[in-house]
C-alpha positions in Angstrom: -17.6 25.9 1.1 -19.0 25.0 4.5 -22.3 23.6 2.5 -19.9 21.1 0.1 -18.6 19.9 3.7 -22.0 19.3 4.5 -22.8 17.2 1.3 -20.0 15.4 0.9 -20.0 14.5 5.2 -23.7 13.6 4.5 -22.7 11.2 1.2 -20.2 9.6 3.4 -23.2 8.6 6.1 -25.5 7.4 3.4 -22.7 5.1 1.7 -21.7 3.9 5.1 -25.5 3.5 5.9 -25.9 1.6 2.7 -22.6 -0.9 2.5 -24.0 -1.7 6.2 -27.1 -3.0 4.9 -25.6 -4.7 2.1 -23.6 -6.8 4.6 -26.2 -7.1 6.7 -28.1 -8.8 3.6 -24.8 -10.9 2.9 -24.4 -11.7 6.0 -28.5 -13.2 6.4 -28.0 -15.1 3.1 -24.7 -16.6 4.6 -26.1 -17.8 7.9 -29.0 -19.2 5.7 -26.9 -21.1 3.1 -24.9 -22.4 6.3 -27.6 -23.3 8.2 -29.7 -25.3 5.9 -27.0 -26.9 4.4 -23.6 -27.0 6.7 -22.7 -30.9 7.9 -21.6 -29.1 11.1 -24.4 -26.2 11.9 -25.8 -28.2 14.2 -23.0 -27.9 16.6 -22.7 -23.6 16.2 -24.0 -21.5 18.7 -26.4 -19.5 16.2 -27.4 -16.8 18.6 -23.8 -15.7 19.8 -22.7 -16.0 15.5 -25.6 -14.2 14.8 -24.9 -11.3 17.0 -21.1 -11.3 16.5 -21.6 -11.0 12.9 -24.6 -8.5 13.2 -21.7 -6.5 15.2 -19.2 -6.7 12.9 -21.6 -5.4 10.4 -22.0 -1.9 12.5 -18.2 -1.5 12.5 -16.1 1.0 9.9 -16.8 -0.7 6.7 -14.1 -1.9 4.5 -14.4 -3.3 1.0 -13.2 -6.9 2.5 -16.0 -7.0 5.1 -18.4 -9.6 3.1 -15.1 -11.7 2.8 -14.3 -11.0 6.8 -17.7 -12.4 7.9 -17.0 -15.5 5.6 -13.5 -15.8 7.3 -15.4 -15.3 10.7 -17.8 -18.7 9.9 -15.4 -20.4 8.4 -13.1 -20.2 11.5 -16.3 -21.2 13.5 -17.0 -24.3 11.2 -13.3 -25.3 11.8 -13.6 -25.4 15.6 -16.7 -27.6 15.1 -14.5 -30.2 12.8 -15.0 -28.9 9.4 -11.5 -29.0 7.6 -13.0 -28.5 4.1 -15.4 -25.6 3.6 -13.4 -23.0 1.6 -14.3 -19.6 0.1 -13.6 -18.3 -3.5 -13.8 -14.7 -4.0 -15.0 -13.3 -6.9 -11.8 -13.0 -8.7 -11.0 -16.9 -8.3 -14.4 -17.7 -9.7 -13.9 -15.9 -12.6 -10.3 -17.7 -13.0 -11.6 -21.0 -12.6 -14.2 -20.6 -15.1 -11.6 -20.2 -17.7 -8.9 -22.0 -16.6 -7.5 -24.6 -14.1 -5.8 -23.5 -11.0 -3.3 -26.0 -11.6 -0.6 -26.5 -14.5 -0.2 -30.3 -13.4 -0.9 -33.0 -16.4 -1.8 -36.0 -16.4 1.2 -38.4 -17.2 1.2 -42.4 -18.3 4.0 -44.9 -19.4 4.1 -48.5 -20.5 6.1 -50.4 -17.7 6.3 -53.6 -19.5 5.4 -56.8 -18.2 1.9 -55.9 -19.5 1.8 -53.1 -16.8 0.6 -49.6 -17.3 0.9 -46.4 -15.2 -1.1 -43.6 -15.3 -0.6 -40.4 -12.4 -3.7 -38.1 -12.7 -2.7 -34.7 -10.6 -5.4 -32.1 -9.2 -7.2 -30.3 -11.4 -9.7 -27.3 -10.4 -11.6 -25.5 -13.4 -14.8 -25.7 -14.4 -14.3 -24.4 -18.0 -16.0 -26.7 -20.2 -13.5 -27.1 -22.8 -10.9 -27.2 -20.2 -12.5 -29.9 -18.1 -13.1 -31.7 -21.5 -9.4 -31.4 -22.1 -8.4 -33.2 -19.2 -10.5 -35.8 -19.5 -9.7 -36.6 -22.8 -6.1 -36.4 -22.4 -6.5 -39.4 -19.9 -8.4 -42.1 -22.1 -5.8 -41.2 -25.0 -3.0 -42.0 -22.6 -4.9 -45.2 -21.2 -6.1 -46.0 -25.0 -2.5 -45.2 -25.9 -1.0 -48.5 -23.6 -3.8 -50.6 -23.6 -1.9 -51.2 -26.9 0.4 -54.3 -25.1 -2.3 -56.3 -23.3 -2.1 -54.6 -20.3 -3.0 -56.7 -17.1 -2.5 -54.7 -14.6 -3.0 -50.8 -14.3 -1.3 -48.5 -11.6 -3.1 -45.7 -10.7 -1.5 -43.0 -8.9 -3.1 -40.5 -7.1 -0.8 -39.4 -4.4 -0.2 -35.9 -4.2 -3.2 -35.2 -5.9 -4.9 -32.6 -3.9 -8.5 -32.2 -5.5 -10.3 -29.5 -7.6 -13.0 -30.7 -9.8 -13.6 -34.3 -9.5 -15.3 -35.0 -12.7 -12.7 -34.8 -15.3 -10.5 -37.1 -13.1 -13.5 -39.3 -13.0 -14.2 -38.9 -16.9 -10.5 -39.3 -17.5 -10.2 -42.7 -15.9 -13.5 -43.7 -16.5 -12.1 -46.7 -18.4 -10.3 -48.0 -15.7 -13.3 -47.3 -12.9 -16.2 -49.0 -15.2 -19.3 -47.6 -15.8 -22.4 -47.1 -13.3 -22.8 -45.8 -9.7 -18.8 -45.0 -8.1 -20.4 -43.5 -5.1 -22.8 -41.4 -3.4 -23.1 -38.0 -1.5 -24.9 -38.3 1.7 -26.1 -35.2 3.6 -27.1 -34.6 7.3 -30.8 -36.0 6.7 -29.6 -39.1 4.9 -30.1 -37.8 1.5 -28.4 -40.1 -1.0 -26.8 -38.4 -4.3 -24.7 -40.7 -6.5 -21.9 -40.0 -8.8 -21.4 -42.4 -11.8 -19.7 -42.9 -15.3 -21.6 -44.0 -18.4 -20.2 -43.7 -22.1 -17.1 -41.1 -21.5 -19.6 -38.5 -19.0 -18.6 -38.1 -15.7 -22.0 -37.1 -14.1 -24.5 -37.3 -10.9 -27.7 -38.2 -9.9 -28.9 -34.4 -10.1 -28.0 -33.9 -13.5 -29.6 -36.7 -14.5 -32.6 -35.7 -13.1 -32.6 -32.3 -14.8 -32.1 -34.5 -17.8 -35.1 -36.6 -17.3 -36.6 -33.6 -16.6 -36.0 -31.4 -19.8 -36.2 -34.0 -22.0 -32.8 -35.0 -24.2 -33.8 -32.6 -27.0 -30.5 -31.1 -25.5 -27.1 -32.0 -25.1 -26.2 -33.4 -22.0 -23.5 -31.0 -21.3 -26.1 -27.9 -21.1 -26.7 -29.0 -18.0 -22.8 -30.4 -16.9 -21.5 -27.1 -18.1 -23.1 -26.0 -14.8 -21.1 -28.1 -12.7 -17.8 -28.9 -15.0 -19.2 -32.4 -15.4 -17.2 -33.2 -19.5 -18.2 -35.9 -21.8 -15.3 -37.4 -23.7 -16.5 -37.3 -27.0 -15.0 -41.2 -28.2 -14.8 -42.9 -24.8 -12.2 -45.8 -24.3 -12.9 -49.0 -23.3 -10.1 -51.3 -21.9 -9.7 -54.6 -23.6 -9.1 -56.3 -20.6 -12.2 -55.9 -18.1 -10.5 -58.1 -15.4 -7.3 -56.5 -15.1 -5.9 -55.5 -11.8 -5.5 -51.9 -10.7 -3.7 -50.6 -8.1 -4.4 -47.5 -6.6 -1.3 -45.5 -5.2 -2.3 -42.4 -2.5 -0.6 -40.6 0.4 -1.6 -38.0 2.8 -1.3 -35.6 0.1 -4.6 -36.8 -1.9 -7.0 -34.8 -0.5 -10.5 -33.5 -1.5 -11.5 -34.7 -5.2 -8.4 -36.7 -5.1 -10.2 -39.2 -2.8 -13.5 -38.7 -4.3 -11.4 -40.5 -7.6 -10.1 -42.8 -5.2 -13.5 -44.0 -3.8 -14.6 -44.6 -7.5 -12.1 -47.3 -7.5 -13.1 -49.2 -3.9 -14.9 -52.3 -4.5 -14.0 -52.6 -7.6 -13.1 -56.3 -8.3 -9.3 -57.0 -8.6 -8.5 -53.7 -7.1 -6.3 -52.7 -4.2 -5.1 -49.5 -2.6 -1.4 -48.7 -1.9 0.2 -46.0 0.0 -0.5 -43.9 3.4 -3.7 -42.6 4.7 -5.5 -40.2 2.6 -5.4 -36.3 3.5 -9.2 -36.8 5.2 -11.3 -34.1 3.2 -13.7 -36.7 2.1 -16.5 -34.6 2.9 -18.3 -33.1 0.0 -18.5 -29.6 -0.9 -21.4 -27.9 -2.5 -21.3 -24.8 -3.9 -23.2 -21.9 -3.0 -22.9 -18.2 -4.8 -23.2 -15.6 -2.3 -24.8 -12.2 -2.9 -21.2 -10.4 -4.0 -21.0 -13.1 -6.6 -18.3 -14.8 -4.7 -18.7 -18.5 -3.3 -18.5 -20.5 -0.1 -17.7 -24.2 -1.1 -19.5 -25.8 1.9 -18.9 -29.7 3.2 -22.7 -30.4 3.0 -22.1 -33.8 2.4 -20.2 -37.0 3.6 -19.2 -39.7 0.8 -19.4 -42.9 0.6 -18.3 -46.1 -2.1 -20.1 -48.2 -4.6 -21.2 -50.9 -1.6 -22.4 -47.9 0.4 -19.2 -47.9 2.9 -19.0 -44.3 4.2 -16.2 -42.3 4.8 -16.1 -39.3 7.3 -12.4 -39.1 7.5 -9.4 -40.2 6.2 -8.9 -43.4 3.3 -7.1 -46.3 4.8 -5.0 -48.2 1.9 -5.6 -52.2 1.6 -1.7 -52.5 2.0 -0.2 -49.3 4.2 3.4 -48.4 3.4 5.2 -45.4 4.7 6.5 -43.9 1.6 6.8 -40.3 2.6 9.9 -39.3 0.2 9.5 -41.5 -2.5 13.3 -42.7 -1.9 12.3 -46.3 -2.7 8.9 -45.6 -4.2 8.1 -48.5 -1.9 3.9 -48.4 -2.8 4.8 -48.6 -6.6 6.8 -51.5 -6.4 4.3 -53.2 -4.0 2.0 -52.6 -6.4 4.0 -54.1 -9.2 4.7 -57.2 -7.1 1.0 -57.5 -6.5 -0.2 -57.2 -10.1 2.7 -59.7 -10.9 1.0 -62.1 -8.7 -1.0 -64.7 -10.2 
């Protein structure tokens, strides 16, 4: 009996040592990722952080110790101004590879007077089919309403809390227009553009991969990785000079803000509403050793004219419309579109 207990005790010790070693490896990789890529890494006291993470690794280990390390480091990032970095567990990562985290769907209606309205909600998935279906649904709505000789479009991004920007932009591509729509800028000043072309929302990194590997493979085999969809039969609006009013509020955030930025600088376009949520840093996804992910705020954003956004997006026409009782933003947008 004593021999069995001794073996059992040794097994526990060996398991604890192995667990501690795994967490130290995890912490080392986590620190490396944040140090090299975070916009805010230079503001952190790394000697203290590394010491405290090492202490966490030596304590009694639980099944969630790795996520505890991430939570600890995100807390330090929050303290120096990073409001956007997020953690996704392995379970959550698996979920967004299959479906969207949100059930909301785009909506559109013809308002009369040659004005159309389309609302694009948040969308969070990297599943290729789910992304394509979402983007295609937006383009079908646009095409259906464009039979009425539209002179003005209202794009409602209020309440769009983000997720994956690319399906939103692929869907709204007929309204944003083709070409470069914005830029991601890292802490060293390196630029990476995002664009819409021929039904595809993508970025310059994906385009480099295509050039490097040739066009013998489908574009989608590269865009699958980041959930960048291509609409099979992209639509082009009839009136290229139509006015576009974009509605935003303080719940327009993250990918919703990137979608908004995609319109800024386009002729005949105005923003109406409240200042946006202020999550205009671009998150880059890094896979951690336990297959979870950290979505790290690694870049600032800029519009097509290279105007940078480090905080909230301020609309051209500021309207306090928190409760939508009178829907002042919508009414002001309609009024502007009707002006000659």
